[in-house]
LUMRO-651147 format. One record per atom (N, C-alpha, C): residue number from 1; atom name; x negated, y, z. Coordinates in pm, whole numbers, plus 50000, padded with zeros to 5 digits. Layout:
REM residues N
pt num NUM; atomo CA; xx X; yy Y; zz Z
...
This chain:
REM residues 135
pt num 1; atomo N; xx 49918; yy 49913; zz 50046
pt num 1; atomo CA; xx 49971; yy 49950; zz 49979
pt num 1; atomo C; xx 49885; yy 50114; zz 49992
pt num 2; atomo N; xx 49960; yy 50204; zz 49921
pt num 2; atomo CA; xx 49884; yy 50316; zz 49911
pt num 2; atomo C; xx 49936; yy 50450; zz 50012
pt num 3; atomo N; xx 49942; yy 50570; zz 50047
pt num 3; atomo CA; xx 49926; yy 50658; zz 50086
pt num 3; atomo C; xx 50030; yy 50734; zz 50034
pt num 4; atomo N; xx 50113; yy 50716; zz 49968
pt num 4; atomo CA; xx 50219; yy 50772; zz 49839
pt num 4; atomo C; xx 50316; yy 50680; zz 49873
pt num 5; atomo N; xx 50257; yy 50558; zz 49883
pt num 5; atomo CA; xx 50372; yy 50460; zz 49873
pt num 5; atomo C; xx 50471; yy 50452; zz 50047
pt num 6; atomo N; xx 50298; yy 50502; zz 50130
pt num 6; atomo CA; xx 50335; yy 50455; zz 50281
pt num 6; atomo C; xx 50466; yy 50589; zz 50331
pt num 7; atomo N; xx 50401; yy 50650; zz 50259
pt num 7; atomo CA; xx 50518; yy 50810; zz 50289
pt num 7; atomo C; xx 50658; yy 50813; zz 50245
pt num 8; atomo N; xx 50663; yy 50681; zz 50108
pt num 8; atomo CA; xx 50809; yy 50707; zz 50103
pt num 8; atomo C; xx 50852; yy 50616; zz 50171
pt num 9; atomo N; xx 50815; yy 50473; zz 50184
pt num 9; atomo CA; xx 50838; yy 50360; zz 50295
pt num 9; atomo C; xx 50910; yy 50449; zz 50415
pt num 10; atomo N; xx 50803; yy 50542; zz 50489
pt num 10; atomo CA; xx 50834; yy 50573; zz 50640
pt num 10; atomo C; xx 50918; yy 50673; zz 50626
pt num 11; atomo N; xx 50945; yy 50781; zz 50536
pt num 11; atomo CA; xx 51010; yy 50879; zz 50513
pt num 11; atomo C; xx 51203; yy 50840; zz 50497
pt num 12; atomo N; xx 51176; yy 50712; zz 50386
pt num 12; atomo CA; xx 51311; yy 50627; zz 50431
pt num 12; atomo C; xx 51362; yy 50546; zz 50475
pt num 13; atomo N; xx 51280; yy 50524; zz 50593
pt num 13; atomo CA; xx 51312; yy 50456; zz 50732
pt num 13; atomo C; xx 51387; yy 50583; zz 50847
pt num 14; atomo N; xx 51307; yy 50711; zz 50850
pt num 14; atomo CA; xx 51321; yy 50800; zz 50929
pt num 14; atomo C; xx 51434; yy 50840; zz 50892
pt num 15; atomo N; xx 51449; yy 50909; zz 50722
pt num 15; atomo CA; xx 51555; yy 50992; zz 50746
pt num 15; atomo C; xx 51672; yy 50914; zz 50661
pt num 16; atomo N; xx 51658; yy 50867; zz 50629
pt num 16; atomo CA; xx 51797; yy 50757; zz 50574
pt num 16; atomo C; xx 51805; yy 50678; zz 50686
pt num 17; atomo N; xx 51756; yy 50515; zz 50721
pt num 17; atomo CA; xx 51808; yy 50430; zz 50762
pt num 17; atomo C; xx 51815; yy 50471; zz 50962
pt num 18; atomo N; xx 51711; yy 50525; zz 50981
pt num 18; atomo CA; xx 51704; yy 50569; zz 51097
pt num 18; atomo C; xx 51839; yy 50703; zz 51128
pt num 19; atomo N; xx 51812; yy 50811; zz 51040
pt num 19; atomo CA; xx 51866; yy 50897; zz 51013
pt num 19; atomo C; xx 52064; yy 50860; zz 51045
pt num 20; atomo N; xx 52059; yy 50774; zz 50923
pt num 20; atomo CA; xx 52222; yy 50742; zz 50957
pt num 20; atomo C; xx 52208; yy 50683; zz 51103
pt num 21; atomo N; xx 52182; yy 50628; zz 51160
pt num 21; atomo CA; xx 52193; yy 50535; zz 51261
pt num 21; atomo C; xx 52179; yy 50605; zz 51416
pt num 22; atomo N; xx 52133; yy 50758; zz 51350
pt num 22; atomo CA; xx 52112; yy 50865; zz 51430
pt num 22; atomo C; xx 52219; yy 50930; zz 51437
pt num 23; atomo N; xx 52274; yy 50960; zz 51288
pt num 23; atomo CA; xx 52431; yy 51027; zz 51307
pt num 23; atomo C; xx 52566; yy 50936; zz 51344
pt num 24; atomo N; xx 52564; yy 50825; zz 51310
pt num 24; atomo CA; xx 52647; yy 50775; zz 51422
pt num 24; atomo C; xx 52675; yy 50764; zz 51536
pt num 25; atomo N; xx 52548; yy 50814; zz 51665
pt num 25; atomo CA; xx 52508; yy 50817; zz 51751
pt num 25; atomo C; xx 52563; yy 50927; zz 51811
pt num 26; atomo N; xx 52508; yy 51018; zz 51746
pt num 26; atomo CA; xx 52544; yy 51148; zz 51789
pt num 26; atomo C; xx 52661; yy 51195; zz 51768
pt num 27; atomo N; xx 52802; yy 51153; zz 51649
pt num 27; atomo CA; xx 52933; yy 51155; zz 51669
pt num 27; atomo C; xx 52958; yy 51104; zz 51756
pt num 28; atomo N; xx 52924; yy 50973; zz 51752
pt num 28; atomo CA; xx 53012; yy 50918; zz 51900
pt num 28; atomo C; xx 52954; yy 50983; zz 52062
pt num 29; atomo N; xx 52855; yy 51066; zz 52080
pt num 29; atomo CA; xx 52931; yy 51105; zz 52164
pt num 29; atomo C; xx 52959; yy 51244; zz 52186
pt num 30; atomo N; xx 52996; yy 51287; zz 52073
pt num 30; atomo CA; xx 53128; yy 51392; zz 52038
pt num 30; atomo C; xx 53191; yy 51310; zz 52135
pt num 31; atomo N; xx 53278; yy 51212; zz 52036
pt num 31; atomo CA; xx 53351; yy 51162; zz 52065
pt num 31; atomo C; xx 53405; yy 50976; zz 52042
pt num 32; atomo N; xx 53315; yy 50978; zz 52196
pt num 32; atomo CA; xx 53280; yy 50856; zz 52280
pt num 32; atomo C; xx 53412; yy 50702; zz 52217
pt num 33; atomo N; xx 53436; yy 50764; zz 52195
pt num 33; atomo CA; xx 53644; yy 50682; zz 52138
pt num 33; atomo C; xx 53653; yy 50591; zz 52034
pt num 34; atomo N; xx 53557; yy 50640; zz 51989
pt num 34; atomo CA; xx 53614; yy 50621; zz 51778
pt num 34; atomo C; xx 53428; yy 50624; zz 51703
pt num 35; atomo N; xx 53429; yy 50616; zz 51585
pt num 35; atomo CA; xx 53315; yy 50584; zz 51489
pt num 35; atomo C; xx 53380; yy 50584; zz 51343
pt num 36; atomo N; xx 53355; yy 50706; zz 51332
pt num 36; atomo CA; xx 53394; yy 50726; zz 51172
pt num 36; atomo C; xx 53369; yy 50649; zz 51072
pt num 37; atomo N; xx 53431; yy 50555; zz 50979
pt num 37; atomo CA; xx 53423; yy 50520; zz 50885
pt num 37; atomo C; xx 53369; yy 50534; zz 50791
pt num 38; atomo N; xx 53365; yy 50660; zz 50753
pt num 38; atomo CA; xx 53233; yy 50695; zz 50639
pt num 38; atomo C; xx 53122; yy 50733; zz 50701
pt num 39; atomo N; xx 53068; yy 50722; zz 50825
pt num 39; atomo CA; xx 52965; yy 50709; zz 50941
pt num 39; atomo C; xx 52920; yy 50628; zz 50949
pt num 40; atomo N; xx 52995; yy 50485; zz 50951
pt num 40; atomo CA; xx 52926; yy 50339; zz 50963
pt num 40; atomo C; xx 52918; yy 50325; zz 50847
pt num 41; atomo N; xx 52984; yy 50322; zz 50715
pt num 41; atomo CA; xx 52977; yy 50300; zz 50593
pt num 41; atomo C; xx 52778; yy 50332; zz 50553
pt num 42; atomo N; xx 52806; yy 50450; zz 50598
pt num 42; atomo CA; xx 52667; yy 50495; zz 50515
pt num 42; atomo C; xx 52574; yy 50459; zz 50559
pt num 43; atomo N; xx 52559; yy 50402; zz 50710
pt num 43; atomo CA; xx 52473; yy 50364; zz 50769
pt num 43; atomo C; xx 52477; yy 50173; zz 50751
pt num 44; atomo N; xx 52563; yy 50144; zz 50700
pt num 44; atomo CA; xx 52561; yy 49977; zz 50645
pt num 44; atomo C; xx 52452; yy 49984; zz 50507
pt num 45; atomo N; xx 52509; yy 50150; zz 50400
pt num 45; atomo CA; xx 52458; yy 50163; zz 50319
pt num 45; atomo C; xx 52282; yy 50176; zz 50298
pt num 46; atomo N; xx 52285; yy 50310; zz 50404
pt num 46; atomo CA; xx 52103; yy 50289; zz 50420
pt num 46; atomo C; xx 52049; yy 50153; zz 50508
pt num 47; atomo N; xx 52126; yy 50096; zz 50505
pt num 47; atomo CA; xx 52027; yy 49961; zz 50562
pt num 47; atomo C; xx 52029; yy 49774; zz 50441
pt num 48; atomo N; xx 52131; yy 49867; zz 50328
pt num 48; atomo CA; xx 52107; yy 49717; zz 50268
pt num 48; atomo C; xx 51994; yy 49832; zz 50179
pt num 49; atomo N; xx 51949; yy 49951; zz 50127
pt num 49; atomo CA; xx 51863; yy 49990; zz 50081
pt num 49; atomo C; xx 51745; yy 49969; zz 50104
pt num 50; atomo N; xx 51711; yy 50027; zz 50228
pt num 50; atomo CA; xx 51553; yy 49991; zz 50308
pt num 50; atomo C; xx 51565; yy 49848; zz 50294
pt num 51; atomo N; xx 51683; yy 49739; zz 50319
pt num 51; atomo CA; xx 51593; yy 49576; zz 50360
pt num 51; atomo C; xx 51543; yy 49588; zz 50178
pt num 52; atomo N; xx 51627; yy 49601; zz 50076
pt num 52; atomo CA; xx 51595; yy 49608; zz 49954
pt num 52; atomo C; xx 51440; yy 49594; zz 49933
pt num 53; atomo N; xx 51388; yy 49728; zz 49973
pt num 53; atomo CA; xx 51303; yy 49822; zz 49950
pt num 53; atomo C; xx 51193; yy 49754; zz 50026
pt num 54; atomo N; xx 51230; yy 49689; zz 50074
pt num 54; atomo CA; xx 51159; yy 49613; zz 50201
pt num 54; atomo C; xx 51132; yy 49458; zz 50188
pt num 55; atomo N; xx 51210; yy 49421; zz 50090
pt num 55; atomo CA; xx 51148; yy 49246; zz 50047
pt num 55; atomo C; xx 51302; yy 49160; zz 50119
pt num 56; atomo N; xx 51349; yy 49251; zz 50238
pt num 56; atomo CA; xx 51424; yy 49187; zz 50337
pt num 56; atomo C; xx 51364; yy 49067; zz 50464
pt num 57; atomo N; xx 51260; yy 49048; zz 50469
pt num 57; atomo CA; xx 51179; yy 48940; zz 50460
pt num 57; atomo C; xx 51172; yy 49007; zz 50656
pt num 58; atomo N; xx 51190; yy 49112; zz 50735
pt num 58; atomo CA; xx 51173; yy 49139; zz 50828
pt num 58; atomo C; xx 51241; yy 49126; zz 51002
pt num 59; atomo N; xx 51257; yy 49083; zz 51066
pt num 59; atomo CA; xx 51264; yy 48976; zz 51167
pt num 59; atomo C; xx 51385; yy 49116; zz 51206
pt num 60; atomo N; xx 51325; yy 49174; zz 51252
pt num 60; atomo CA; xx 51416; yy 49316; zz 51307
pt num 60; atomo C; xx 51504; yy 49367; zz 51197
pt num 61; atomo N; xx 51474; yy 49365; zz 51112
pt num 61; atomo CA; xx 51635; yy 49409; zz 51015
pt num 61; atomo C; xx 51728; yy 49311; zz 50954
pt num 62; atomo N; xx 51656; yy 49194; zz 50954
pt num 62; atomo CA; xx 51754; yy 49075; zz 50986
pt num 62; atomo C; xx 51840; yy 49137; zz 51144
pt num 63; atomo N; xx 51796; yy 49116; zz 51218
pt num 63; atomo CA; xx 51883; yy 49139; zz 51357
pt num 63; atomo C; xx 52014; yy 49226; zz 51371
pt num 64; atomo N; xx 51955; yy 49355; zz 51276
pt num 64; atomo CA; xx 52025; yy 49516; zz 51247
pt num 64; atomo C; xx 52128; yy 49424; zz 51150
pt num 65; atomo N; xx 52123; yy 49362; zz 51049
pt num 65; atomo CA; xx 52195; yy 49335; zz 50941
pt num 65; atomo C; xx 52285; yy 49258; zz 51034
pt num 66; atomo N; xx 52254; yy 49157; zz 51098
pt num 66; atomo CA; xx 52392; yy 49089; zz 51208
pt num 66; atomo C; xx 52445; yy 49110; zz 51280
pt num 67; atomo N; xx 52412; yy 49265; zz 51375
pt num 67; atomo CA; xx 52446; yy 49358; zz 51434
pt num 67; atomo C; xx 52580; yy 49418; zz 51363
pt num 68; atomo N; xx 52494; yy 49490; zz 51233
pt num 68; atomo CA; xx 52616; yy 49606; zz 51209
pt num 68; atomo C; xx 52750; yy 49483; zz 51077
pt num 69; atomo N; xx 52694; yy 49343; zz 51059
pt num 69; atomo CA; xx 52852; yy 49251; zz 51067
pt num 69; atomo C; xx 52915; yy 49207; zz 51178
pt num 70; atomo N; xx 52840; yy 49198; zz 51255
pt num 70; atomo CA; xx 52934; yy 49176; zz 51385
pt num 70; atomo C; xx 53012; yy 49338; zz 51407
pt num 71; atomo N; xx 52971; yy 49440; zz 51430
pt num 71; atomo CA; xx 53112; yy 49594; zz 51460
pt num 71; atomo C; xx 53100; yy 49559; zz 51282
pt num 72; atomo N; xx 53086; yy 49580; zz 51232
pt num 72; atomo CA; xx 53250; yy 49518; zz 51117
pt num 72; atomo C; xx 53341; yy 49485; zz 51107
pt num 73; atomo N; xx 53302; yy 49324; zz 51196
pt num 73; atomo CA; xx 53390; yy 49273; zz 51197
pt num 73; atomo C; xx 53484; yy 49322; zz 51268
pt num 74; atomo N; xx 53459; yy 49359; zz 51413
pt num 74; atomo CA; xx 53489; yy 49395; zz 51510
pt num 74; atomo C; xx 53584; yy 49514; zz 51492
pt num 75; atomo N; xx 53552; yy 49558; zz 51388
pt num 75; atomo CA; xx 53606; yy 49707; zz 51352
pt num 75; atomo C; xx 53732; yy 49684; zz 51243
pt num 76; atomo N; xx 53769; yy 49561; zz 51240
pt num 76; atomo CA; xx 53871; yy 49449; zz 51131
pt num 76; atomo C; xx 53931; yy 49483; zz 51230
pt num 77; atomo N; xx 53992; yy 49477; zz 51374
pt num 77; atomo CA; xx 54098; yy 49452; zz 51447
pt num 77; atomo C; xx 54127; yy 49555; zz 51544
pt num 78; atomo N; xx 54008; yy 49667; zz 51535
pt num 78; atomo CA; xx 54010; yy 49749; zz 51623
pt num 78; atomo C; xx 53963; yy 49904; zz 51515
pt num 79; atomo N; xx 54084; yy 49959; zz 51402
pt num 79; atomo CA; xx 53961; yy 50064; zz 51338
pt num 79; atomo C; xx 53890; yy 50183; zz 51397
pt num 80; atomo N; xx 53832; yy 50207; zz 51344
pt num 80; atomo CA; xx 53747; yy 50300; zz 51408
pt num 80; atomo C; xx 53651; yy 50290; zz 51579
pt num 81; atomo N; xx 53668; yy 50156; zz 51561
pt num 81; atomo CA; xx 53615; yy 50120; zz 51760
pt num 81; atomo C; xx 53462; yy 50161; zz 51693
pt num 82; atomo N; xx 53407; yy 50227; zz 51819
pt num 82; atomo CA; xx 53294; yy 50242; zz 51827
pt num 82; atomo C; xx 53163; yy 50161; zz 51818
pt num 83; atomo N; xx 53039; yy 50239; zz 51884
pt num 83; atomo CA; xx 52949; yy 50069; zz 51922
pt num 83; atomo C; xx 52971; yy 50089; zz 52084
pt num 84; atomo N; xx 52925; yy 49964; zz 52123
pt num 84; atomo CA; xx 52923; yy 49946; zz 52242
pt num 84; atomo C; xx 52773; yy 49991; zz 52286
pt num 85; atomo N; xx 52799; yy 50008; zz 52425
pt num 85; atomo CA; xx 52627; yy 50064; zz 52473
pt num 85; atomo C; xx 52497; yy 49931; zz 52486
pt num 86; atomo N; xx 52553; yy 49825; zz 52527
pt num 86; atomo CA; xx 52443; yy 49707; zz 52433
pt num 86; atomo C; xx 52441; yy 49730; zz 52279
pt num 87; atomo N; xx 52544; yy 49762; zz 52262
pt num 87; atomo CA; xx 52544; yy 49768; zz 52054
pt num 87; atomo C; xx 52399; yy 49898; zz 52069
pt num 88; atomo N; xx 52422; yy 49990; zz 52036
pt num 88; atomo CA; xx 52320; yy 50082; zz 52123
pt num 88; atomo C; xx 52173; yy 50079; zz 52127
pt num 89; atomo N; xx 52192; yy 50002; zz 52213
pt num 89; atomo CA; xx 52070; yy 49916; zz 52278
pt num 89; atomo C; xx 51977; yy 49826; zz 52192
pt num 90; atomo N; xx 52064; yy 49784; zz 52158
pt num 90; atomo CA; xx 51988; yy 49629; zz 52051
pt num 90; atomo C; xx 51971; yy 49685; zz 51972
pt num 91; atomo N; xx 51999; yy 49766; zz 51900
pt num 91; atomo CA; xx 51977; yy 49841; zz 51771
pt num 91; atomo C; xx 51835; yy 49981; zz 51803
pt num 92; atomo N; xx 51840; yy 50016; zz 51902
pt num 92; atomo CA; xx 51752; yy 50107; zz 51911
pt num 92; atomo C; xx 51652; yy 49968; zz 51902
pt num 93; atomo N; xx 51626; yy 49911; zz 51998
pt num 93; atomo CA; xx 51508; yy 49818; zz 52058
pt num 93; atomo C; xx 51501; yy 49794; zz 51889
pt num 94; atomo N; xx 51559; yy 49700; zz 51765
pt num 94; atomo CA; xx 51499; yy 49737; zz 51634
pt num 94; atomo C; xx 51447; yy 49813; zz 51569
pt num 95; atomo N; xx 51507; yy 49967; zz 51595
pt num 95; atomo CA; xx 51462; yy 50033; zz 51476
pt num 95; atomo C; xx 51359; yy 50043; zz 51569
pt num 96; atomo N; xx 51320; yy 50047; zz 51726
pt num 96; atomo CA; xx 51189; yy 50121; zz 51742
pt num 96; atomo C; xx 51071; yy 49974; zz 51710
pt num 97; atomo N; xx 51082; yy 49849; zz 51684
pt num 97; atomo CA; xx 51031; yy 49750; zz 51646
pt num 97; atomo C; xx 50961; yy 49784; zz 51486
pt num 98; atomo N; xx 51041; yy 49814; zz 51415
pt num 98; atomo CA; xx 51028; yy 49854; zz 51266
pt num 98; atomo C; xx 50947; yy 50003; zz 51220
pt num 99; atomo N; xx 50995; yy 50066; zz 51311
pt num 99; atomo CA; xx 50894; yy 50196; zz 51332
pt num 99; atomo C; xx 50764; yy 50136; zz 51375
pt num 100; atomo N; xx 50762; yy 50064; zz 51519
pt num 100; atomo CA; xx 50600; yy 50036; zz 51541
pt num 100; atomo C; xx 50527; yy 49954; zz 51410
pt num 101; atomo N; xx 50601; yy 49872; zz 51388
pt num 101; atomo CA; xx 50542; yy 49837; zz 51275
pt num 101; atomo C; xx 50475; yy 49899; zz 51073
pt num 102; atomo N; xx 50581; yy 49984; zz 51103
pt num 102; atomo CA; xx 50541; yy 50030; zz 50948
pt num 102; atomo C; xx 50422; yy 50118; zz 51023
pt num 103; atomo N; xx 50445; yy 50183; zz 51192
pt num 103; atomo CA; xx 50327; yy 50285; zz 51230
pt num 103; atomo C; xx 50182; yy 50187; zz 51210
pt num 104; atomo N; xx 50199; yy 50059; zz 51257
pt num 104; atomo CA; xx 50056; yy 49954; zz 51282
pt num 104; atomo C; xx 50036; yy 49937; zz 51108
pt num 105; atomo N; xx 50145; yy 49931; zz 50977
pt num 105; atomo CA; xx 50043; yy 49904; zz 50836
pt num 105; atomo C; xx 50025; yy 50039; zz 50830
pt num 106; atomo N; xx 50018; yy 50116; zz 50860
pt num 106; atomo CA; xx 50033; yy 50284; zz 50775
pt num 106; atomo C; xx 49862; yy 50325; zz 50809
pt num 107; atomo N; xx 49814; yy 50246; zz 50983
pt num 107; atomo CA; xx 49685; yy 50306; zz 51023
pt num 107; atomo C; xx 49598; yy 50360; zz 50911
pt num 108; atomo N; xx 49560; yy 50330; zz 50834
pt num 108; atomo CA; xx 49464; yy 50387; zz 50720
pt num 108; atomo C; xx 49523; yy 50525; zz 50651
pt num 109; atomo N; xx 49661; yy 50533; zz 50718
pt num 109; atomo CA; xx 49701; yy 50674; zz 50693
pt num 109; atomo C; xx 49802; yy 50704; zz 50777
pt num 110; atomo N; xx 49749; yy 50758; zz 50880
pt num 110; atomo CA; xx 49783; yy 50809; zz 51005
pt num 110; atomo C; xx 49774; yy 50946; zz 51043
pt num 111; atomo N; xx 49717; yy 51051; zz 50990
pt num 111; atomo CA; xx 49775; yy 51147; zz 50952
pt num 111; atomo C; xx 49902; yy 51167; zz 50864
pt num 112; atomo N; xx 49931; yy 51115; zz 50742
pt num 112; atomo CA; xx 50091; yy 51101; zz 50676
pt num 112; atomo C; xx 50150; yy 51044; zz 50774
pt num 113; atomo N; xx 50161; yy 50975; zz 50845
pt num 113; atomo CA; xx 50231; yy 50907; zz 50930
pt num 113; atomo C; xx 50331; yy 51036; zz 51026
pt num 114; atomo N; xx 50202; yy 51088; zz 51116
pt num 114; atomo CA; xx 50213; yy 51211; zz 51185
pt num 114; atomo C; xx 50330; yy 51258; zz 51115
pt num 115; atomo N; xx 50251; yy 51345; zz 51013
pt num 115; atomo CA; xx 50326; yy 51406; zz 50919
pt num 115; atomo C; xx 50490; yy 51432; zz 50869
pt num 116; atomo N; xx 50477; yy 51276; zz 50814
pt num 116; atomo CA; xx 50595; yy 51229; zz 50807
pt num 116; atomo C; xx 50719; yy 51245; zz 50919
pt num 117; atomo N; xx 50670; yy 51173; zz 51049
pt num 117; atomo CA; xx 50748; yy 51231; zz 51186
pt num 117; atomo C; xx 50777; yy 51315; zz 51190
pt num 118; atomo N; xx 50671; yy 51414; zz 51193
pt num 118; atomo CA; xx 50702; yy 51542; zz 51260
pt num 118; atomo C; xx 50760; yy 51619; zz 51178
pt num 119; atomo N; xx 50779; yy 51577; zz 51010
pt num 119; atomo CA; xx 50866; yy 51603; zz 50953
pt num 119; atomo C; xx 51021; yy 51500; zz 50951
pt num 120; atomo N; xx 51035; yy 51460; zz 51005
pt num 120; atomo CA; xx 51198; yy 51359; zz 51012
pt num 120; atomo C; xx 51283; yy 51419; zz 51062
pt num 121; atomo N; xx 51373; yy 51457; zz 51026
pt num 121; atomo CA; xx 51537; yy 51529; zz 51076
pt num 121; atomo C; xx 51540; yy 51495; zz 51207
pt num 122; atomo N; xx 51527; yy 51371; zz 51251
pt num 122; atomo CA; xx 51604; yy 51338; zz 51336
pt num 122; atomo C; xx 51511; yy 51220; zz 51454
pt num 123; atomo N; xx 51390; yy 51316; zz 51419
pt num 123; atomo CA; xx 51305; yy 51239; zz 51483
pt num 123; atomo C; xx 51278; yy 51106; zz 51443
pt num 124; atomo N; xx 51195; yy 50986; zz 51489
pt num 124; atomo CA; xx 51182; yy 50868; zz 51555
pt num 124; atomo C; xx 51212; yy 50774; zz 51640
pt num 125; atomo N; xx 51262; yy 50677; zz 51646
pt num 125; atomo CA; xx 51344; yy 50597; zz 51738
pt num 125; atomo C; xx 51274; yy 50623; zz 51866
pt num 126; atomo N; xx 51160; yy 50609; zz 51871
pt num 126; atomo CA; xx 51092; yy 50638; zz 51999
pt num 126; atomo C; xx 51067; yy 50745; zz 52023
pt num 127; atomo N; xx 51134; yy 50850; zz 52012
pt num 127; atomo CA; xx 51129; yy 51013; zz 52055
pt num 127; atomo C; xx 51323; yy 50971; zz 52126
pt num 128; atomo N; xx 51339; yy 51046; zz 52215
pt num 128; atomo CA; xx 51448; yy 51103; zz 52267
pt num 128; atomo C; xx 51530; yy 51109; zz 52157
pt num 129; atomo N; xx 51663; yy 50995; zz 52196
pt num 129; atomo CA; xx 51779; yy 51118; zz 52108
pt num 129; atomo C; xx 51753; yy 51269; zz 52070
pt num 130; atomo N; xx 51810; yy 51298; zz 51961
pt num 130; atomo CA; xx 51840; yy 51487; zz 51975
pt num 130; atomo C; xx 52016; yy 51506; zz 51989
pt num 131; atomo N; xx 51993; yy 51584; zz 52034
pt num 131; atomo CA; xx 52171; yy 51627; zz 52023
pt num 131; atomo C; xx 52232; yy 51652; zz 51903
pt num 132; atomo N; xx 52164; yy 51738; zz 51878
pt num 132; atomo CA; xx 52227; yy 51838; zz 51761
pt num 132; atomo C; xx 52096; yy 51846; zz 51619
pt num 133; atomo N; xx 52088; yy 51719; zz 51577
pt num 133; atomo CA; xx 51944; yy 51726; zz 51461
pt num 133; atomo C; xx 51977; yy 51864; zz 51360
pt num 134; atomo N; xx 52070; yy 51957; zz 51416
pt num 134; atomo CA; xx 52015; yy 52067; zz 51337
pt num 134; atomo C; xx 51995; yy 52182; zz 51331
pt num 135; atomo N; xx 51913; yy 52163; zz 51469
pt num 135; atomo CA; xx 51863; yy 52285; zz 51600
pt num 135; atomo C; xx 51741; yy 52246; zz 51559
């Protein structure tokens, strides 16, 4: 992997996939009793894009895919059902694992990794969740 590819993959992870999850959690912090279908759908689509980009072999990606499937199945019975605290914690663990793996793989490009992370609109899975990603 070269630096340009690394920047693209890390940027896709932080801004697209992690960002979609962050948006769901942020919205749920405002209204904890529901999760908008559009936000959940955007998260699932971001997952599919990232799996395609990574080749789908990552165990943490598989665990996230299983979680999204479980949540989608539950939402068939209860429309707009939000994530449970346990689901959020589990998802965060998986996102942290993927982030750590990406940072380890990008050691030769550590400055590029720090640059991409510092510009990520929603931060990283290792940083505290931001209450408002716009500020």
